C-alpha positions as CSV (number, residue, x, y, z in Angstrom):
1,X,58.7,-32.7,62.7
2,X,61.6,-34.8,61.6
3,X,60.8,-34.2,58.0
4,X,60.6,-30.4,58.5
5,X,63.9,-30.3,60.4
6,X,65.5,-32.1,57.5
7,X,63.9,-29.7,55.1
8,X,65.4,-26.8,57.1
9,X,68.8,-28.3,56.7
10,X,68.3,-28.5,52.9
11,X,66.4,-25.3,52.2
12,X,69.3,-22.9,51.4
13,X,69.3,-20.5,48.6
14,X,71.3,-20.6,45.5
15,X,72.1,-17.3,43.7
16,X,72.2,-16.9,40.0
17,X,76.0,-16.3,40.1
18,X,76.5,-19.6,41.8
19,X,80.0,-20.7,42.8
20,X,82.7,-22.0,40.5
21,X,82.8,-25.7,40.8
22,X,83.7,-27.3,44.1
23,X,87.1,-28.6,45.1
24,X,85.5,-32.0,45.6
25,X,83.8,-32.4,42.3
26,X,85.5,-30.6,39.5
27,X,88.8,-29.0,38.7
28,X,89.8,-26.2,41.2
29,X,89.8,-22.7,39.8
30,X,91.8,-20.0,41.4
31,X,90.9,-16.3,41.0
32,X,93.1,-16.2,38.0
33,X,92.0,-19.6,36.7
34,X,95.7,-20.4,36.2
35,X,95.9,-23.8,37.9
36,X,93.6,-26.8,38.1
37,X,93.2,-30.4,39.3
38,X,93.2,-33.1,36.7
39,X,89.8,-34.7,36.3
40,X,88.2,-37.5,34.4
41,X,85.9,-36.1,31.8
42,X,83.2,-38.5,30.7
43,X,81.1,-38.4,27.5
44,X,79.0,-41.0,25.8
45,X,82.1,-42.4,24.0
46,X,83.8,-43.5,27.3
47,X,80.7,-43.7,29.5
48,X,80.5,-47.5,29.7
49,X,84.1,-48.0,30.9
50,X,83.9,-45.0,33.3
51,X,80.7,-46.4,34.8
52,X,82.4,-49.8,35.3
53,X,85.3,-48.2,37.2
54,X,82.9,-45.9,39.1
55,X,81.0,-48.9,40.5
56,X,84.0,-50.1,42.4
57,X,85.0,-46.6,43.5
58,X,81.6,-45.8,44.9
59,X,81.4,-49.2,46.7
60,X,84.7,-48.4,48.5
61,X,84.0,-44.7,49.1
62,X,83.4,-43.2,52.6
63,X,81.5,-40.3,51.1
64,X,80.7,-38.9,47.7
65,X,80.7,-35.2,46.6
66,X,78.4,-34.0,43.9
67,X,78.0,-30.8,42.0
68,X,75.8,-29.8,39.0
69,X,75.9,-27.2,36.4
70,X,72.6,-26.0,34.9
71,X,71.3,-23.9,32.1
72,X,69.6,-21.6,34.6
73,X,68.4,-21.0,38.1
74,X,65.3,-18.9,38.2
75,X,62.7,-18.6,35.5
76,X,61.3,-15.2,36.7
77,X,62.4,-12.5,39.2
78,X,59.6,-13.3,41.6
79,X,60.9,-16.9,41.8
80,X,64.2,-15.9,43.4
81,X,64.8,-17.7,46.7
82,X,65.2,-15.7,49.9
83,X,66.3,-16.6,53.4
84,X,62.9,-15.6,54.8
85,X,60.8,-17.8,52.5
86,X,58.7,-20.4,54.2
87,X,59.9,-23.9,53.5
88,X,56.9,-24.8,51.3
89,X,57.4,-21.6,49.2
90,X,61.1,-22.3,49.0
91,X,60.3,-25.8,47.7
92,X,57.9,-24.6,45.1
93,X,60.5,-22.1,43.8
94,X,63.2,-24.8,43.6
95,X,60.6,-27.2,42.0
96,X,59.9,-24.7,39.3
97,X,63.6,-24.3,38.5
98,X,64.3,-28.0,38.4
99,X,61.4,-28.6,36.1
100,X,62.3,-25.9,33.6
101,X,66.1,-25.9,33.3
102,X,68.5,-28.6,32.2
103,X,71.6,-30.1,33.8
104,X,74.5,-30.1,31.4
105,X,77.4,-31.2,33.7
106,X,77.4,-33.5,36.7
107,X,80.4,-33.8,38.9
108,X,80.9,-37.0,41.0
109,X,83.9,-37.5,43.3
110,X,84.2,-40.6,45.6
111,X,86.4,-40.1,48.6
112,X,88.0,-43.0,50.4
113,X,90.0,-42.9,53.6
114,X,93.4,-44.7,53.3
115,X,94.4,-45.6,56.8
116,X,97.9,-46.5,55.8
117,X,98.6,-43.1,54.1
118,X,96.4,-41.3,56.6
119,X,94.8,-39.4,53.8
120,X,91.7,-39.2,51.6
121,X,91.9,-40.6,48.1
122,X,89.7,-38.6,45.7
123,X,88.5,-39.7,42.2
124,X,86.9,-36.7,40.5
125,X,84.6,-37.5,37.5
126,X,83.0,-34.8,35.3
127,X,80.0,-36.1,33.2
128,X,78.7,-34.2,30.3
129,X,75.0,-34.9,30.0
130,X,72.4,-33.8,27.4
131,X,68.7,-34.7,27.4
132,X,68.4,-35.9,23.8
133,X,65.7,-38.3,22.6
134,X,67.2,-41.8,22.4
135,X,64.0,-44.0,22.1
136,X,62.9,-44.6,18.4
137,X,59.3,-43.9,17.8
138,X,58.8,-41.5,20.6
139,X,57.6,-38.1,19.5
140,X,58.4,-36.4,22.8
141,X,61.3,-34.0,22.2
142,X,62.6,-32.5,25.4
143,X,62.6,-28.8,26.0
144,X,64.3,-26.6,28.6
145,X,65.0,-23.0,29.4
146,X,68.3,-21.2,29.3
147,X,69.3,-18.2,31.5
148,X,71.9,-15.8,30.0
149,X,73.7,-15.3,33.3
150,X,74.1,-19.1,33.7
151,X,75.4,-19.6,30.1
152,X,77.7,-16.6,30.6
153,X,79.1,-18.2,33.8
154,X,79.7,-21.5,32.0
155,X,81.4,-19.8,29.1
156,X,83.6,-17.9,31.5
157,X,85.0,-21.1,32.7
158,X,85.5,-22.6,29.3
159,X,82.5,-25.0,29.3
160,X,82.4,-26.9,26.0
161,X,78.9,-26.4,24.7
162,X,79.6,-28.3,21.5
163,X,80.9,-31.3,23.3
164,X,77.9,-31.3,25.6
165,X,75.4,-31.4,22.7
166,X,77.4,-33.8,20.5
167,X,78.8,-36.2,23.1
168,X,76.7,-35.5,26.2
169,X,75.3,-38.7,27.8
170,X,71.5,-39.0,27.5
171,X,69.3,-40.4,30.2
172,X,65.9,-41.6,31.2
173,X,64.3,-41.1,34.6
174,X,62.9,-44.1,36.4
175,X,59.3,-42.9,35.6
176,X,60.2,-42.4,31.9
177,X,61.8,-45.9,31.7
178,X,58.7,-47.4,33.3
179,X,56.4,-45.6,30.9
180,X,58.4,-46.7,27.9
181,X,58.4,-50.3,29.0
182,X,54.6,-50.2,29.7
183,X,54.1,-48.8,26.2
184,X,56.1,-51.6,24.6
185,X,54.2,-54.2,26.6
186,X,50.9,-52.8,25.5
187,X,52.0,-52.9,21.8
188,X,53.3,-56.4,21.9
189,X,50.6,-57.9,24.0
190,X,48.3,-57.5,21.0
191,X,47.4,-60.9,19.7
192,X,47.2,-59.7,16.2
193,X,50.6,-59.9,14.6
194,X,49.5,-57.7,11.7
195,X,49.0,-54.8,14.0
196,X,52.6,-55.1,15.3
197,X,54.2,-55.5,11.9
198,X,52.1,-52.9,10.3
199,X,50.5,-55.3,7.8
200,X,46.9,-54.5,8.5
201,X,47.1,-51.0,7.0
202,X,49.0,-52.2,3.9
203,X,46.8,-55.2,3.0
204,X,44.3,-52.9,1.4
205,X,46.8,-50.4,0.1
206,X,45.0,-48.6,-2.7
207,X,46.8,-48.8,-6.1
208,X,45.6,-45.5,-7.4
209,X,48.7,-44.7,-9.5
210,X,49.5,-46.5,-12.8
211,X,53.1,-46.8,-11.6
212,X,51.8,-48.6,-8.4
213,X,49.7,-51.0,-10.5
214,X,52.6,-51.9,-12.9
215,X,55.0,-52.3,-9.9
216,X,52.6,-54.5,-8.1
217,X,52.2,-56.8,-11.1
218,X,56.0,-57.0,-11.5
219,X,56.5,-57.8,-7.9
220,X,53.8,-60.4,-7.9
221,X,55.4,-62.1,-10.8
222,X,58.9,-62.0,-9.3
223,X,57.7,-63.3,-5.9
224,X,55.6,-66.1,-7.5
225,X,58.6,-67.3,-9.6
226,X,60.7,-67.4,-6.5
227,X,58.0,-69.2,-4.4
228,X,57.4,-71.7,-7.2
229,X,61.1,-72.4,-7.5
230,X,61.1,-73.4,-3.8
231,X,58.3,-75.9,-4.4
232,X,59.8,-77.2,-7.7
233,X,62.6,-79.7,-7.0
234,X,64.0,-79.5,-10.5
235,X,64.5,-75.8,-11.0
236,X,64.9,-74.7,-7.4
237,X,68.6,-74.0,-7.4
238,X,68.8,-72.3,-10.7
239,X,65.9,-70.0,-10.1
240,X,67.1,-69.1,-6.6
241,X,70.5,-68.3,-8.0
242,X,69.0,-66.1,-10.6
243,X,67.2,-64.0,-8.0
244,X,70.0,-63.9,-5.5
245,X,72.5,-62.7,-8.1
246,X,70.2,-59.9,-9.3
247,X,72.6,-57.1,-10.4
248,X,70.6,-54.4,-8.6
249,X,70.8,-56.5,-5.4
250,X,67.2,-55.5,-4.6
251,X,66.4,-59.2,-3.9
252,X,68.8,-61.4,-2.0
253,X,68.2,-65.0,-1.1
254,X,68.6,-65.5,2.7
255,X,67.6,-68.0,5.4
256,X,65.8,-66.7,8.4
257,X,65.5,-69.1,11.3
258,X,66.1,-72.0,8.9
259,X,63.4,-70.8,6.6
260,X,64.1,-69.6,3.0
261,X,63.4,-66.0,2.4
262,X,64.0,-62.9,0.3
263,X,65.7,-59.8,1.8
264,X,64.5,-56.6,0.2
265,X,66.8,-53.6,-0.2
266,X,66.9,-50.3,-2.1
267,X,63.1,-50.0,-2.3
268,X,61.3,-46.8,-1.4
269,X,58.8,-46.8,1.5
270,X,55.9,-46.6,-0.9
271,X,57.3,-49.6,-2.9
272,X,57.7,-51.6,0.3
273,X,54.0,-50.8,1.2
274,X,53.0,-52.2,-2.3
275,X,55.1,-55.3,-1.7
276,X,53.5,-55.8,1.7
277,X,50.0,-55.6,0.2
278,X,50.9,-58.0,-2.7
279,X,52.4,-60.5,-0.3
280,X,49.4,-60.4,2.1
281,X,46.8,-60.6,-0.6
282,X,48.3,-63.2,-3.0
283,X,50.6,-65.5,-1.0
284,X,49.2,-67.2,2.0
285,X,52.3,-69.3,2.5
286,X,54.6,-66.2,2.6
287,X,55.1,-63.9,5.5
288,X,56.3,-60.3,5.2
289,X,58.3,-59.4,8.4
290,X,60.5,-56.6,9.7
291,X,63.5,-57.5,11.8
292,X,66.5,-55.6,13.1
293,X,69.1,-54.9,10.5
294,X,72.9,-54.4,10.8
295,X,72.4,-50.7,10.3
296,X,70.0,-48.4,12.1
297,X,67.1,-49.1,9.7
298,X,65.2,-52.4,10.0
299,X,65.5,-55.2,7.4
300,X,62.4,-56.2,5.4
301,X,62.0,-59.9,4.5
302,X,59.6,-62.2,2.7
303,X,59.8,-65.6,4.4
304,X,58.3,-68.9,3.2
305,X,56.3,-70.9,5.7
306,X,55.0,-74.5,5.0
307,X,51.9,-74.3,7.1
308,X,49.6,-71.9,9.1
309,X,51.2,-73.3,12.3
310,X,54.7,-72.5,11.0
311,X,53.5,-69.0,10.0
312,X,52.1,-68.3,13.4
313,X,55.3,-69.6,15.0
314,X,57.4,-67.4,12.8
315,X,55.3,-64.4,13.6
316,X,55.6,-65.1,17.4
317,X,59.4,-65.5,17.1
318,X,59.7,-62.2,15.2
319,X,57.4,-60.4,17.6
320,X,59.4,-61.6,20.6
321,X,62.6,-60.5,18.9
322,X,61.2,-57.1,18.2
323,X,60.0,-56.7,21.8
324,X,63.4,-57.7,23.1
325,X,65.1,-55.3,20.8
326,X,62.8,-52.4,21.9
327,X,63.4,-53.2,25.6
328,X,67.1,-53.2,25.0
329,X,66.9,-49.8,23.4
330,X,65.1,-48.5,26.4
331,X,67.7,-50.0,28.7
332,X,70.4,-48.4,26.6
333,X,68.6,-45.0,26.8
334,X,68.8,-45.1,30.7
335,X,72.3,-43.7,30.2
336,X,73.6,-41.5,33.0
337,X,70.8,-42.5,35.4
338,X,72.9,-45.6,36.1
339,X,75.2,-43.3,38.1
340,X,72.2,-42.0,40.2
341,X,71.0,-45.5,40.8
342,X,74.5,-46.4,42.0
343,X,74.5,-43.4,44.4
344,X,71.1,-44.5,45.7
345,X,71.9,-48.2,46.1
346,X,75.2,-47.7,47.8
347,X,73.6,-45.5,50.4
348,X,76.7,-43.4,50.8
349,X,77.0,-40.0,52.5
350,X,76.5,-37.4,49.8
351,X,78.2,-34.0,50.2
352,X,77.4,-30.8,48.3
353,X,77.6,-27.1,48.7
354,X,74.4,-25.1,48.5
355,X,73.0,-28.3,47.0
356,X,69.2,-27.8,47.6
357,X,68.7,-27.1,43.9
358,X,71.2,-29.8,42.9
359,X,69.3,-32.5,44.8
360,X,66.0,-31.3,43.3
361,X,67.4,-31.6,39.8
362,X,68.7,-35.1,40.7
363,X,65.1,-36.1,41.6
364,X,63.4,-34.4,38.7
365,X,65.8,-35.6,36.0
366,X,66.6,-39.1,37.1
367,X,63.8,-40.3,39.4
368,X,60.5,-38.7,38.3
369,X,58.2,-35.7,38.6
370,X,58.8,-33.8,41.8
371,X,56.1,-34.2,44.4
372,X,53.6,-31.4,44.8
373,X,54.4,-30.8,48.4
374,X,57.6,-30.3,50.4
375,X,56.6,-33.0,52.9
376,X,56.2,-35.6,50.2
377,X,59.4,-34.6,48.5
378,X,61.5,-35.0,51.7
379,X,59.9,-38.3,52.5
380,X,60.7,-39.7,49.0
381,X,64.2,-38.2,49.1
382,X,65.1,-39.8,52.4
383,X,64.3,-43.2,50.8
384,X,66.6,-42.6,47.9
385,X,69.5,-40.6,49.5
386,X,69.2,-41.0,53.3
387,X,72.2,-38.9,54.2
388,X,73.0,-35.5,52.6
389,X,75.4,-32.9,54.0
390,X,75.3,-29.3,52.7
391,X,78.7,-27.6,53.4
392,X,77.1,-24.2,53.2
393,X,74.9,-25.0,56.2
394,X,78.0,-26.3,58.0
395,X,79.8,-23.0,57.3
396,X,76.8,-20.9,58.4
397,X,76.5,-23.0,61.6
398,X,80.1,-22.1,62.6
399,X,80.3,-18.7,64.2
400,X,83.9,-18.0,63.1
401,X,83.3,-18.9,59.5
402,X,80.0,-16.9,59.5
403,X,81.9,-13.8,60.6
404,X,84.7,-14.4,58.1
405,X,82.5,-14.9,55.1
406,X,80.3,-12.3,53.6
407,X,76.7,-13.5,54.1
408,X,75.9,-12.3,50.6
409,X,78.6,-14.4,49.1
410,X,78.7,-17.9,50.5
411,X,80.0,-19.6,47.4
412,X,82.4,-22.5,47.9
413,X,85.1,-20.6,46.0
414,X,84.9,-17.8,48.5
415,X,85.0,-20.2,51.4
416,X,87.9,-22.0,49.8
417,X,89.9,-18.8,49.5
418,X,89.1,-17.9,53.1
419,X,89.8,-21.3,54.7
420,X,92.6,-22.6,52.4
421,X,94.5,-19.5,51.1
422,X,97.7,-21.6,50.8
423,X,96.0,-23.7,48.1
424,X,93.7,-21.2,46.5
425,X,96.1,-18.3,46.3
426,X,99.4,-20.1,46.7
427,X,100.1,-18.3,50.0
428,X,102.8,-19.9,52.2
429,X,103.1,-19.1,55.9
430,X,104.9,-20.6,58.8
431,X,101.7,-20.4,60.9
432,X,100.4,-23.4,59.1
433,X,103.0,-25.7,60.5
434,X,101.3,-26.2,63.8
435,X,97.8,-26.4,62.5
436,X,96.1,-29.9,62.1
437,X,95.5,-30.9,58.5
438,X,94.0,-33.6,56.3
439,X,95.8,-34.9,53.3
440,X,93.9,-35.4,50.0
441,X,95.4,-37.3,47.1
442,X,93.7,-36.9,43.8
443,X,93.7,-39.9,41.4
444,X,92.5,-39.8,37.7
445,X,92.7,-43.3,36.2
446,X,96.2,-44.4,36.8
447,X,97.6,-40.9,37.3
448,X,98.3,-39.7,40.8
449,X,98.8,-36.1,41.7
450,X,100.8,-34.8,44.6
451,X,98.8,-34.8,47.8
452,X,97.1,-31.6,49.0
453,X,97.1,-30.5,52.7
454,X,93.8,-29.1,53.9
455,X,94.4,-27.2,57.2
456,X,91.7,-26.8,59.8
């Protein structure tokens, strides 16, 4: 019964023409869009520093307001939400929407009560997010639907689509991160180093072209000369110098973990496969390895080892390095989900307006697949975000507000104009003097804006 009651408090509808962004989370827009609050816009270029600052703000916050902008709301007319829907039907409709549409903007605004100033201090953040694929080797490109009314709404309020796609912060859900790490673990748990470094398929690379045969012989000769120079005390330095100063810079003498080696550059992928095959077949004391390079592409090396034990040790070191590199890429791809993890771990009161769909998106995008039933969803949600307040439900629960507001238009902008006309419309009246009020001071980085008085 407790779960169903909580569900009732969350199961409010969200119309396609949902409200302009809330006063708590993004810049305020009046009916003429002529004034606004300053806000901290966050993209992937300043995400790390913004996340660092946000940690402290969330830790000190008394509550946090959130608001999301999506590419759509309903995927079909019969999936519109209605007040008379049963809670399980309402959940399935919201589940369908959260699974098919993308979130492109996420507003987060921590509020802290300052007892000395007797006012709330608000720190509005606006995150541009975009579900690009950040994990190399993964073939799963993300797809989502777009609804024309939602895109038109975003364009109406000057949403920067180019900035979202180019600079939007990517993310992985918890389940996606777990799946990626398990995939890495299964690859690098293989005892066969050749399978990790891709040597097994190149050892028997067929030299069917005359060009491949001639290139293989030339590489075999060059590599043998270099290897022999390492073993010959008399001519070692001169031979190495001759290779390392090759005008084409295709071979460069290097040391990898104190072992001499050759760095290969400016070869085609087919040529590298031939070199792999030659090294594997003709040089038992040489190891062909792939390591992380300074650029995005990996560096190919031929490394000398003085024994089978040394070769096995080298392969293990390289394998561990590649695994660590892959795990770091997954950690980096977590992206914006760090903000959701902060919201969950701090256990703060979360405030939204008509936020049933917003919360479902938070779960679907950053936690994992939505549960199949409403009961399981509410149970999981309570563990992640134990306290959520929907201001639309609060407005509907108040008889005065319910009469003032048109039931067909319960957007926050409409409520804002009705409750706070002195701010929304710039109306000044002497009747406000005797009404109790709450002061809100907005801070963006080091910039502090004049306080706002919200009258009851």
